[in-house]
ROLUM-64199 format. One record per atom (N, C-alpha, C): x, y, z; atom name; chain. Coordinates in steps of 0.2 Angstrom, whole numbers, plus 5000, padded with zeros to 4 digits. Each point is the difference from the previous one (the first is absolute). Last residue first. Example, Ala and Ser with C-alpha at 12.3 -4.5 7.8 and 13.67 -1.06 7.14 Angstrom:
PT    px    py    pz  atom  mol
PT  5064  4989  5035     N    A
PT  5004  5006  5001    CA    A
PT  4996  5005  5003     C    A
PT  5002  4972  5000     N    A
PT  4996  5006  5000    CA    A
PT  5004  5006  5000     C    A
***
This chain:
PT    px    py    pz  atom  mol
PT  4924  4929  5026     N    A
PT  4996  4998  5007    CA    A
PT  4995  4995  4998     C    A
PT  5025  5008  4989     N    A
PT  4993  4998  4998    CA    A
PT  4996  4998  5007     C    A
PT  5021  5017  5000     N    A
PT  4998  4993  5000    CA    A
PT  4993  4999  4998     C    A
PT  5023  5019  5004     N    A
PT  4993  4999  4997    CA    A
PT  4999  4992  5000     C    A
PT  5019  5021  5011     N    A
PT  4997  4993  4998    CA    A
PT  4993  5000  4998     C    A
PT  5025  5016  5005     N    A
PT  4992  5000  4999    CA    A
PT  4998  4993  4997     C    A
PT  5023  5014  5013     N    A
PT  4997  4994  4997    CA    A
PT  4992  5000  5000     C    A
PT  5026  5015  5003     N    A
PT  4993  5000  5000    CA    A
PT  4997  4994  4997     C    A
PT  5026  5005  5012     N    A
PT  4995  4997  4995    CA    A
PT  4993  5001  5001     C    A
PT  5027  5002  5009     N    A
PT  4994  5006  4999    CA    A
PT  4996  4998  4994     C    A
PT  5020  4987  5006     N    A
PT  4997  5001  5006    CA    A
PT  4994  5005  5000     C    A
PT  5018  5003  4981     N    A
PT  4999  4994  5004    CA    A
PT  4997  5001  5007     C    A
PT  4993  5017  4982     N    A
PT  5006  4998  5003    CA    A
PT  4999  4994  5003     C    A
PT  4982  5009  4989     N    A
PT  5004  5005  4999    CA    A
PT  5008  4999  5002     C    A
PT  4978  4983  4992     N    A
PT  5005  5002  5005    CA    A
PT  5004  5006  4998     C    A
PT  4975  4985  4996     N    A
PT  5005  5005  4997    CA    A
PT  5004  5003  5005     C    A
PT  4982  4978  4994     N    A
PT  5005  5003  5004    CA    A
PT  5004  5005  4997     C    A
PT  4976  4984  4997     N    A
PT  5005  5004  4997    CA    A
PT  5004  5004  5005     C    A
PT  4983  4977  4997     N    A
PT  5003  5004  5005    CA    A
PT  5005  5004  4996     C    A
PT  4977  4983  4995     N    A
PT  5006  5003  4998    CA    A
PT  5002  5005  5005     C    A
PT  4982  4978  4993     N    A
PT  5003  5004  5005    CA    A
PT  5006  5003  4997     C    A
PT  4987  4986  4987     N    A
PT  4995  5001  5006    CA    A
PT  5003  5004  5005     C    A
PT  5001  4995  4972     N    A
PT  5004  5003  5006    CA    A
PT  4995  5000  5005     C    A
PT  4997  4992  4976     N    A
PT  4998  4997  5006    CA    A
PT  5004  5002  5007     C    A
PT  5000  5008  4976     N    A
PT  5006  4996  5002    CA    A
PT  4998  4996  5006     C    A
PT  4987  5017  4987     N    A
PT  4999  4993  4999    CA    A
PT  5005  4996  5002     C    A
PT  5007  5025  4998     N    A
PT  4993  4997  5001    CA    A
PT  5000  4993  4997     C    A
PT  5019  5015  4999     N    A
PT  5000  4995  5005    CA    A
PT  4993  4998  5002     C    A
PT  5006  5016  4982     N    A
PT  5004  4994  4999    CA    A
PT  5000  4995  5006     C    A
PT  4989  5021  5001     N    A
PT  4996  4995  4996    CA    A
PT  5005  4994  4998     C    A
PT  5000  5016  5023     N    A
PT  5004  5000  4993    CA    A
PT  4997  4994  4996     C    A
PT  4995  5007  5023     N    A
PT  4995  5002  4995    CA    A
PT  5003  4999  4993     C    A
PT  5012  4995  5020     N    A
PT  4994  4996  5000    CA    A
PT  4996  5002  4994     C    A
PT  5019  5013  5004     N    A
PT  5002  4993  4997    CA    A
PT  4994  4996  5000     C    A
PT  4998  5022  5009     N    A
PT  5001  5000  4993    CA    A
PT  5002  4993  4997     C    A
PT  4996  5002  5023     N    A
PT  4994  5001  4996    CA    A
PT  5001  5001  4993     C    A
PT  5019  4998  5014     N    A
PT  4995  4994  5001    CA    A
PT  4994  5001  4996     C    A
PT  5015  5018  5002     N    A
PT  5003  4994  4995    CA    A
PT  4995  4994  5000     C    A
PT  4995  5018  5015     N    A
PT  4999  5002  4993    CA    A
PT  5003  4995  4995     C    A
PT  5003  4996  5023     N    A
PT  4993  5000  4999    CA    A
PT  4999  5002  4992     C    A
PT  5022  5002  5009     N    A
PT  4998  4993  4999    CA    A
PT  4992  4999  4999     C    A
PT  5008  5022  5003     N    A
PT  5003  4997  4994    CA    A
PT  4998  4993  4999     C    A
PT  4994  5011  5020     N    A
PT  4996  5002  4995    CA    A
PT  5003  4997  4993     C    A
PT  5013  4996  5019     N    A
PT  4993  4997  5001    CA    A
PT  4995  5002  4994     C    A
PT  5022  5009  5001     N    A
PT  5000  4993  4998    CA    A
PT  4993  4997  5001     C    A
PT  5000  5026  4996     N    A
PT  5003  4996  5005    CA    A
PT  5000  4993  4997     C    A
PT  4991  5024  4995     N    A
PT  5005  4997  4996    CA    A
PT  5004  4996  5005     C    A
PT  4973  5007  5001     N    A
PT  5007  5002  5002    CA    A
PT  5005  4996  4996     C    A
PT  4976  4999  4996     N    A
PT  5000  5005  5005    CA    A
PT  5007  5003  5002     C    A
PT  4993  4989  4975     N    A
PT  5001  4998  5007    CA    A
PT  5000  5006  5005     C    A
PT  4999  4996  4974     N    A
PT  4994  5000  5004    CA    A
PT  5001  4997  5006     C    A
PT  5020  5013  4985     N    A
PT  4997  4993  5001    CA    A
PT  4993  5001  5004     C    A
PT  5018  5015  4983     N    A
PT  4995  5001  5006    CA    A
PT  4996  4993  5000     C    A
PT  5025  5009  4990     N    A
PT  4994  4995  4999    CA    A
PT  4996  5001  5006     C    A
PT  5021  5016  4987     N    A
PT  4995  4998  5005    CA    A
PT  4995  4995  4998     C    A
PT  5017  5012  4986     N    A
PT  5004  4996  5006    CA    A
PT  4995  4997  5005     C    A
PT  4993  5015  4981     N    A
PT  5003  4993  4998    CA    A
PT  5003  4996  5005     C    A
PT  4992  5022  5005     N    A
PT  4994  4995  4999    CA    A
PT  5003  4994  4998     C    A
PT  5014  5016  5015     N    A
PT  4999  4999  4993    CA    A
PT  4995  4995  4999     C    A
PT  4999  5012  5023     N    A
PT  5004  4995  4997    CA    A
PT  4999  5001  4992     C    A
PT  4997  5015  5025     N    A
PT  4999  4999  4993    CA    A
PT  5004  4994  4998     C    A
PT  4989  5010  5023     N    A
PT  5005  4996  4998    CA    A
PT  4999  4998  4993     C    A
PT  4992  5017  5021     N    A
PT  4998  4999  4993    CA    A
PT  5006  4996  4997     C    A
PT  4990  5004  5027     N    A
PT  5005  4999  4995    CA    A
PT  4997  4999  4993     C    A
PT  4987  5002  5020     N    A
PT  5002  5006  4998    CA    A
PT  5006  5000  4995     C    A
PT  4990  4980  5008     N    A
PT  5001  5004  5006    CA    A
PT  5003  5006  4998     C    A
PT  4999  4987  4979     N    A
PT  5000  4996  5007    CA    A
PT  5002  5006  5005     C    A
PT  4996  4994  4972     N    A
PT  4998  5005  5005    CA    A
PT  4999  4997  5006     C    A
PT  5012  4995  4974     N    A
PT  4997  4997  5006    CA    A
PT  4999  5006  5006     C    A
PT  5001  4999  4971     N    A
PT  5001  5004  5007    CA    A
PT  4997  4996  5005     C    A
PT  5009  4996  4974     N    A
PT  4995  4997  5005    CA    A
PT  5002  5004  5006     C    A
PT  5005  5008  4973     N    A
PT  5002  4998  5007    CA    A
PT  4994  4997  5004     C    A
PT  5001  5010  4977     N    A
PT  5006  4996  5000    CA    A
PT  5001  4997  5007     C    A
PT  4980  5013  4996     N    A
PT  5002  4997  4993    CA    A
PT  5005  4995  5001     C    A
PT  4988  5002  5022     N    A
PT  5001  5005  4995    CA    A
PT  5003  4997  4994     C    A
PT  4986  4992  5024     N    A
PT  5003  4998  4994    CA    A
PT  5001  5007  4995     C    A
PT  4997  4991  5028     N    A
PT  4998  5004  4995    CA    A
PT  5004  4999  4993     C    A
PT  4993  4988  5026     N    A
PT  5004  5000  4994    CA    A
PT  4997  5005  4995     C    A
PT  5001  4994  5029     N    A
PT  4996  5001  4994    CA    A
PT  5005  5001  4994     C    A
PT  5000  4988  5026     N    A
PT  5004  5002  4994    CA    A
PT  4995  5002  4994     C    A
PT  4993  4990  5021     N    A
PT  5004  5006  5002    CA    A
PT  5004  5003  4995     C    A
PT  4986  4980  5000     N    A
PT  4995  5005  5002    CA    A
PT  5004  5006  5002     C    A
PT  5006  4981  4980     N    A
PT  5002  5003  5007    CA    A
PT  4995  5005  5002     C    A
PT  5001  4986  4979     N    A
PT  4995  5000  5005    CA    A
PT  5001  5002  5007     C    A
PT  5016  4999  4980     N    A
PT  4994  5003  4998    CA    A
PT  4994  5000  5004     C    A
PT  5028  4999  5003     N    A
PT  4994  4997  5002    CA    A
PT  4994  5004  4997     C    A
PT  5026  4998  4989     N    A
PT  4995  5004  5005    CA    A
PT  4994  4996  5001     C    A
PT  5027  4996  4989     N    A
PT  4993  4998  5001    CA    A
PT  4996  5004  5006     C    A
PT  5021  5002  4981     N    A
PT  4998  5003  5006    CA    A
PT  4993  4997  5001     C    A
PT  5017  4986  4984     N    A
PT  4995  5006  5001    CA    A
PT  5000  5002  5007     C    A
PT  5011  4980  4990     N    A
PT  5004  5006  4999    CA    A
PT  4995  5006  4999     C    A
PT  4987  4978  4999     N    A
PT  5007  5001  5001    CA    A
PT  5003  5006  4998     C    A
PT  4977  4992  4998     N    A
PT  5001  5005  5005    CA    A
PT  5008  5001  5001     C    A
PT  4990  4984  4984     N    A
PT  4996  5006  4999    CA    A
PT  5002  5006  5005     C    A
PT  5010  4978  5000     N    A
PT  5003  5004  4995    CA    A
PT  4996  5007  4999     C    A
PT  4993  4982  5015     N    A
PT  5006  5003  5002    CA    A
PT  5002  5006  4995     C    A
PT  4983  4986  4994     N    A
PT  4997  5005  5005    CA    A
PT  5006  5004  5003     C    A
PT  5005  4982  4985     N    A
PT  4997  5006  4996    CA    A
PT  4997  5005  5005     C    A
PT  5010  4980  5009     N    A
PT  5005  5004  4997    CA    A
PT  4997  5006  4996     C    A
PT  4985  4984  5009     N    A
PT  5003  5004  5006    CA    A
PT  5005  5005  4997     C    A
PT  4991  4984  4985     N    A
PT  4995  5005  5002    CA    A
PT  5003  5005  5005     C    A
PT  5013  4982  4992     N    A
PT  4999  5005  4995    CA    A
PT  4995  5006  5002     C    A
PT  5004  4981  5014     N    A
PT  5006  5004  5000    CA    A
PT  4999  5006  4995     C    A
PT  4984  4983  5001     N    A
PT  4999  5004  5006    CA    A
PT  5006  5005  5000     C    A
PT  5000  4985  4982     N    A
PT  4994  5004  5000    CA    A
PT  5000  5005  5006     C    A
PT  5016  4982  4998     N    A
PT  5002  5006  4996    CA    A
PT  4994  5005  5000     C    A
PT  4999  4978  5009     N    A
PT  5002  5006  5005    CA    A
PT  5001  5006  4996     C    A
PT  4983  4980  4993     N    A
PT  5007  5003  4998    CA    A
PT  5002  5006  5004     C    A
PT  4984  4983  5012     N    A
PT  4999  5003  4993    CA    A
PT  5007  5002  4999     C    A
PT  4997  4984  5016     N    A
PT  4993  5004  5001    CA    A
PT  4999  5003  4994     C    A
PT  5013  4977  5000     N    A
PT  5001  5007  5002    CA    A
PT  4994  5003  5000     C    A
PT  5004  4977  4993     N    A
PT  5003  5001  5006    CA    A
PT  5002  5007  5002     C    A
PT  4987  4990  4981     N    A
PT  5008  5000  4999    CA    A
PT  5004  5002  5006     C    A
PT  4976  4998  4999     N    A
PT  5002  4993  4999    CA    A
PT  5008  5001  4999     C    A
PT  4990  5020  5015     N    A
PT  4998  4996  4994    CA    A
PT  5003  4993  4999     C    A
PT  4994  5016  5023     N    A
PT  5006  4997  4996    CA    A
PT  4997  4996  4994     C    A
PT  4988  5022  5014     N    A
PT  5000  4993  4998    CA    A
PT  5006  4998  4996     C    A
PT  5003  5021  5016     N    A
PT  4995  4998  4995    CA    A
PT  5001  4993  4999     C    A
PT  5010  5022  5016     N    A
PT  4997  4994  5000    CA    A
PT  4996  4998  4994     C    A
PT  5021  5019  5006     N    A
PT  4993  4999  4999    CA    A
PT  4999  4992  5000     C    A
PT  5018  5023  5005     N    A
PT  4999  4993  5002    CA    A
PT  4992  4999  4998     C    A
PT  5021  5020  4994     N    A
PT  4993  4997  5000    CA    A
PT  4999  4993  5002     C    A
PT  5017  5025  5001     N    A
PT  4999  4992  5001    CA    A
PT  4993  4998  5000     C    A
PT  5018  5023  4995     N    A
PT  4993  4997  5000    CA    A
PT  5001  4993  5000     C    A
PT  5016  5023  5006     N    A
PT  4999  4993  4998    CA    A
PT  4993  4998  5001     C    A
PT  5014  5026  4998     N    A
PT  4995  4995  5003    CA    A
PT  5000  4994  4997     C    A
PT  5015  5022  5005     N    A
PT  5000  4995  4995    CA    A
PT  4996  4994  5003     C    A
PT  5000  5028  5005     N    A
PT  5001  4993  5002    CA    A
PT  5000  4996  4994     C    A
PT  5002  5028  5008     N    A
PT  4998  4995  4996    CA    A
PT  5002  4993  5003     C    A
PT  4991  5027  5007     N    A
PT  5006  4996  5000    CA    A
PT  4998  4994  4996     C    A
PT  4990  5025  5012     N    A
PT  5000  4996  4994    CA    A
PT  5006  4996  5000     C    A
PT  4991  5007  5023     N    A
PT  5003  5003  4994    CA    A
PT  5000  4995  4995     C    A
PT  4981  4998  5018     N    A
PT  5007  4999  4999    CA    A
PT  5003  5004  4995     C    A
PT  4979  5007  5015     N    A
PT  5002  4996  4995    CA    A
PT  5007  4999  5000     C    A
PT  4978  5013  5014     N    A
PT  5006  4997  5000    CA    A
PT  5001  4995  4994     C    A
PT  4980  5013  5006     N    A
PT  5005  5005  5000    CA    A
PT  5007  4997  5000     C    A
PT  4979  4987  4999     N    A
PT  4998  5006  4996    CA    A
PT  5006  5005  5000     C    A
PT  5008  4976  5005     N    A
PT  4994  5003  5002    CA    A
PT  4999  5006  4996     C    A
PT  5016  4984  4994     N    A
PT  4998  4997  5007    CA    A
PT  4994  5004  5003     C    A
PT  5012  4993  4974     N    A
PT  4996  5006  5004    CA    A
PT  4998  4997  5006     C    A
PT  5021  4994  4982     N    A
PT  4995  4998  5004    CA    A
PT  4997  5005  5004     C    A
PT  5013  5000  4976     N    A
PT  5001  5002  5007    CA    A
PT  4993  4998  5003     C    A
PT  5017  4994  4976     N    A
PT  4994  5001  5004    CA    A
PT  5001  5004  5006     C    A
PT  5012  4988  4976     N    A
PT  5000  5005  5005    CA    A
PT  4993  5001  5003     C    A
PT  5010  4976  4988     N    A
PT  4996  5007  5000    CA    A
PT  5003  5005  5005     C    A
PT  5004  4974  4986     N    A
PT  5003  5005  5004    CA    A
PT  4996  5007  4999     C    A
PT  4996  4971  4998     N    A
PT  4999  5007  4997    CA    A
PT  5004  5005  5005     C    A
PT  4997  4970  4993     N    A
PT  5002  5006  5004    CA    A
PT  4998  5007  4997     C    A
PT  5004  4973  4995     N    A
PT  4993  5003  5002    CA    A
PT  5001  5006  5005     C    A
PT  5018  4986  4991     N    A
PT  4998  5005  4995    CA    A
PT  4993  5003  5002     C    A
PT  5011  4983  5013     N    A
PT  5003  5006  5001    CA    A
PT  4997  5006  4995     C    A
PT  4985  4980  5009     N    A
PT  5005  5000  4995    CA    A
PT  5003  5007  5001     C    A
PT  4982  4983  5011     N    A
PT  5004  5006  5003    CA    A
PT  5007  5001  4996     C    A
PT  4975  4985  5002     N    A
PT  5004  5003  4995    CA    A
PT  5004  5006  5003     C    A
PT  4987  4976  5009     N    A
PT  5002  5007  5001    CA    A
PT  5005  5002  4995     C    A
PT  4979  4981  5003     N    A
PT  5006  5001  4998    CA    A
PT  5002  5007  5002     C    A
PT  4982  4978  5006     N    A
PT  5002  5007  5001    CA    A
PT  5007  5001  4997     C    A
PT  4978  4981  4996     N    A
PT  5007  5001  5002    CA    A
PT  5001  5008  5000     C    A
PT  4980  4978  4997     N    A
PT  5002  5007  5000    CA    A
PT  5007  5001  5003     C    A
PT  4982  4981  4988     N    A
PT  5006  5001  5004    CA    A
PT  5002  5007  5000     C    A
PT  4974  4989  4996     N    A
PT  5006  5003  4997    CA    A
PT  5006  5000  5005     C    A
PT  4976  4993  5003     N    A
PT  5005  4995  4998    CA    A
PT  5006  5003  4997     C    A
PT  4981  5012  5011     N    A
PT  5000  4999  4993    CA    A
PT  5005  4995  4997     C    A
PT  4995  5008  5023     N    A
PT  4996  4995  4998    CA    A
PT  4999  4999  4993     C    A
PT  5015  5011  5022     N    A
PT  5001  4999  4992    CA    A
PT  4995  4994  4998     C    A
PT  5005  5010  5023     N    A
PT  4994  5000  4997    CA    A
PT  5000  5000  4992     C    A
PT  5018  4997  5017     N    A
PT  4999  5007  4998    CA    A
PT  4994  5000  4996     C    A
***
């Protein structure tokens, strides 16, 4: 694998039941077709590769669990809307976020909504969103991570997966 720094690397997978979030959303299929709003209980899993230290571990796993848990907590029990959809426009009023789609005006209480910088509210987009948030988190800098895969599943057998690796 081209490891020339004489370090020993290992991969771990963190798949704890507590790494989850529940949201309401709707998937947008085209400029005129979308799902009805509904909810899921999403599960987040992270696999990463980093150097093994003299204590026989890559680093304290509680760090990665805490980072993922904090991101989950930010969106848990919210309606999640895509901020980068080419087919959905958002308007903001004093107490409401209004989703505009194909002639529909869909109001939500502002306190119940989280707008994410994604094109759609799908497991593919959620996995990419989580991956980049985790990679940028300051608690993980300097840990020597060389590869990371983040998975977000909405049900068994339905998982979005995004990966990053040092090239």
